[in-house]
Backbone bond lengths (Angstrom), bond angles and torsions (degrees), N, CA, C in turn:
res aa  C-N    CA-C-N  psi(-1)  N-CA   C-N-CA  omega(-1)  CA-C   N-CA-C  phi
1 X - - - 1.446 - - 1.532 108.90 -
2 X 1.300 115.60 145.70 1.465 120.77 -179.85 1.523 109.24 -80.44
3 X 1.323 115.22 129.90 1.456 120.80 179.38 1.526 108.07 -99.22
4 X 1.327 117.53 106.97 1.456 122.13 -178.72 1.523 113.28 -97.60
5 X 1.310 117.60 6.59 1.460 121.40 178.52 1.525 108.54 -79.04
6 X 1.309 116.61 117.38 1.460 121.17 -177.91 1.526 112.60 -97.93
7 X 1.296 115.98 -2.50 1.464 119.41 178.57 1.512 111.36 65.66
8 X 1.324 115.58 -132.78 1.461 121.29 -177.45 1.530 112.87 -69.88
9 X 1.340 116.71 -17.35 1.460 120.26 -176.85 1.532 113.20 -91.87
10 X 1.332 117.65 -2.63 1.466 121.44 -176.16 1.522 112.13 -58.54
11 X 1.315 117.19 -35.19 1.468 121.23 179.10 1.520 113.34 -64.52
12 X 1.315 117.41 -20.15 1.460 121.55 178.68 1.531 111.78 -102.06
13 X 1.317 115.90 -37.54 1.464 120.59 -174.54 1.519 111.78 -71.86
14 X 1.338 118.76 -49.57 1.464 120.69 -175.97 1.527 112.71 -64.26
15 X 1.336 120.29 -43.23 1.470 118.39 175.16 1.535 112.60 -63.22
16 X 1.335 116.96 -34.58 1.462 119.52 177.64 1.520 110.71 -64.94
17 X 1.341 116.54 -41.39 1.470 120.24 176.19 1.520 110.31 -62.87
18 X 1.314 117.79 -42.27 1.467 121.63 -179.17 1.526 111.12 -64.22
19 X 1.311 116.69 -45.24 1.466 120.78 179.61 1.525 110.42 -63.55
20 X 1.311 117.02 -41.96 1.463 121.20 178.52 1.526 111.25 -62.90
21 X 1.315 116.84 -43.12 1.463 121.00 179.62 1.525 111.16 -64.28
22 X 1.317 116.91 -42.95 1.459 121.26 178.68 1.527 110.47 -64.40
23 X 1.327 117.20 -42.74 1.459 120.98 179.86 1.530 111.28 -63.69
24 X 1.320 117.62 -43.89 1.463 120.59 178.98 1.529 111.55 -65.38
25 X 1.332 116.61 -39.47 1.464 120.00 178.10 1.531 110.47 -65.05
26 X 1.327 117.29 -40.30 1.470 121.04 178.58 1.528 111.10 -64.75
27 X 1.321 116.95 -41.34 1.469 119.91 178.21 1.524 111.66 -65.50
28 X 1.317 117.00 -39.83 1.464 120.32 178.24 1.526 110.40 -65.76
29 X 1.323 117.30 -42.66 1.470 120.72 178.20 1.523 110.84 -63.68
30 X 1.311 116.63 -41.25 1.468 120.76 179.08 1.528 110.81 -63.00
31 X 1.326 117.01 -40.18 1.465 120.91 178.54 1.524 111.07 -65.59
32 X 1.329 117.58 -41.03 1.465 120.59 178.25 1.522 112.05 -65.80
33 X 1.314 116.46 -40.45 1.464 120.53 178.29 1.522 110.26 -64.84
34 X 1.332 117.62 -43.69 1.462 121.07 178.45 1.526 110.96 -63.72
35 X 1.337 117.16 -38.73 1.456 121.14 178.36 1.521 110.67 -61.42
36 X 1.308 116.91 -46.17 1.474 120.32 178.98 1.515 111.30 -63.46
37 X 1.320 116.59 -41.13 1.470 120.75 179.98 1.530 110.61 -63.99
38 X 1.330 116.96 -44.62 1.462 120.32 -179.20 1.522 111.50 -67.70
39 X 1.336 117.18 -37.74 1.464 119.42 177.04 1.521 111.29 -65.32
40 X 1.336 117.18 -39.10 1.467 120.56 177.40 1.527 110.18 -65.35
41 X 1.328 116.70 -41.49 1.460 120.09 179.00 1.526 111.09 -65.88
42 X 1.326 116.54 -40.32 1.461 120.38 178.50 1.524 110.62 -64.25
43 X 1.313 116.85 -41.29 1.464 120.75 178.18 1.525 110.24 -62.64
44 X 1.338 116.87 -41.96 1.464 120.96 178.24 1.523 110.74 -64.56
45 X 1.326 117.78 -42.06 1.465 120.59 178.15 1.524 111.14 -64.28
46 X 1.320 117.44 -39.65 1.464 120.47 177.36 1.530 110.61 -63.64
47 X 1.329 116.60 -41.47 1.461 120.87 178.71 1.525 110.21 -64.00
48 X 1.336 116.87 -44.64 1.465 120.95 178.76 1.524 111.11 -63.17
49 X 1.332 116.11 -41.53 1.458 120.77 -179.79 1.523 110.50 -65.16
50 X 1.334 116.53 -43.48 1.463 120.19 179.03 1.529 110.94 -63.08
51 X 1.330 116.93 -40.27 1.458 120.73 179.41 1.530 110.23 -65.97
52 X 1.320 116.92 -41.48 1.466 120.27 179.65 1.528 110.67 -66.79
53 X 1.321 117.27 -38.27 1.464 120.43 178.21 1.526 111.05 -66.75
54 X 1.310 116.69 -36.85 1.459 119.99 179.31 1.531 110.45 -67.05
55 X 1.325 117.22 -36.34 1.463 121.16 -179.97 1.524 111.65 -72.26
56 X 1.322 117.47 -34.88 1.467 120.47 -178.17 1.517 112.09 -87.36
57 X 1.326 117.06 -7.97 1.454 120.41 177.65 1.509 114.16 83.40
58 X 1.308 118.67 12.57 1.460 120.99 179.49 1.516 111.26 -77.03
59 X 1.310 117.66 -20.38 1.462 120.52 179.21 1.511 112.19 82.89
60 X 1.311 115.38 168.15 1.461 121.11 -177.24 1.522 112.77 -86.28
61 X 1.342 117.83 -6.97 1.457 119.96 -177.24 1.524 112.93 -90.15
62 X 1.330 117.54 -5.24 1.464 120.01 178.24 1.525 109.04 -68.30
63 X 1.334 117.50 150.03 1.468 119.34 -179.06 1.522 111.60 -62.37
64 X 1.315 115.40 138.56 1.455 120.68 -179.10 1.524 109.79 -95.05
65 X 1.312 115.61 147.04 1.459 120.41 174.15 1.515 108.21 -114.66
66 X 1.307 115.67 143.01 1.457 120.40 -179.44 1.519 110.99 -124.45
67 X 1.311 117.36 32.38 1.457 120.40 -177.90 1.524 111.07 -63.81
68 X 1.332 117.10 -35.40 1.460 119.58 -179.01 1.519 110.66 -65.14
69 X 1.319 117.82 -41.99 1.461 120.70 -179.76 1.521 110.73 -67.65
70 X 1.310 116.90 -39.53 1.464 120.39 179.50 1.520 109.40 -65.60
71 X 1.323 116.81 -42.87 1.451 120.03 -178.94 1.536 110.45 -62.65
72 X 1.335 117.91 -40.93 1.450 119.46 -178.63 1.522 111.78 -71.69
73 X 1.327 117.21 -26.56 1.466 119.86 177.96 1.519 111.25 -75.23
74 X 1.330 116.46 -28.55 1.460 120.45 -176.89 1.520 111.25 -87.34
75 X 1.316 116.86 -41.58 1.454 120.44 -175.92 1.533 109.07 -134.25
76 X 1.305 116.74 148.39 1.469 119.22 178.53 1.520 111.14 -68.76
77 X 1.319 115.00 155.66 1.461 119.93 178.25 1.502 110.03 -70.41
78 X 1.323 115.19 151.68 1.488 120.42 178.92 1.495 109.64 -98.95
């Protein structure tokens, strides 16, 4: 059986566990939000690129570049 009685240290251990759990949950939520934002931005860049290729006559089969999306994922925009 798991012994969760911390004795005299319970006042320090349980808040530390709570703070750690909250911090990890916040980091996971932040990562998911950033992932959704970057995927939306990548989709928008792909749409813009496809529209620009259609206007210039290059067609949709030309190789796509995603340097702009990579740059925005690595560093914030200026």
